[in-house]
N, C-alpha and C positions, 0 to 999 in steps of 0.2 A: 699373364694378362697385364701385369704392371709395366712391362716393357712395350706393350702395343700402343700405337698411336691411332687415334681415330682420324678418318678422312678430313674432318673439320679442322683439326689441329694442323695437319699438313698444309691445308689450304691457307690457313691464317699465316703460317710461317712462310709459305711461298709468297703471299701478298706482302708480308713484311720485307722479305729480301728484295722483292721488286721495287718497293717504295724506297728502301735504302739506296738501291742502285740509281733510281730515277732522281734522287735528291743529291747524288754524288757523295754519299756518306760511305766511307770505307770502314772495314772491320777495325782497322788500326785506330781510327778516330773514335768509334764506339767504345773500344776497349780502353782507350785513354780516358774518355769521359767517365766511364764506370769504374776506373782504376782496377781493371782485371787484365789478364793476359789475352792476347789475340786468340789462341786456341780455345779459350773458354767461350769467347763470343761465337766462334765457329761452331762449337758444340751446341750452344744455345740456339743458334739459327737452324740447327738440324733437329731441335726439340729435345735435346739431351740435357736434363737437369735445369731446364728453364722454368722459373717460377713466374707467377702472374705479376709479382712486384717487379722482377727484372724485365719482363716483357713490357710493362708499363713504362719503365725507365728508358728502355730502348726506343719506344714510341715517342716519348717526350724529347729525346735527343733529335729524333727525326722530325719533330714538329707535328706528330700525328696524335690523334686521340685513339686509344685502344678500341673504343666503341666503333669508331669509323672503320678501323682496320677489320674488325669482326664483321661489320656490315658489308664491306666490300667483298670479303671472303664468302659471305652468304650469297651475295649477288652472283658471284662467279659460279657457285655451286648450283644455284637455280638455273643459270644459263646452260649449264652442262646437261641438265635434265629436261630441257625444253624439247618437245616433240615437234 
């Protein structure tokens, strides 16, 4: 169970990747800002080993508030279940 991700987590990460792309932020830039290797950022964006602190740092680099990102992900999920 420890390796399983909930649908909400996947949605949040998907929204984060979408926002990074929309803002023109490449993985190389995020890695440089966080002083980590690019493969580490790639793993985080897949949800592997990503902590809330790191997620918050990535959001800050993108000029996002973590609460807004979670809110957008919730909105997307609600839209998916609309009849």
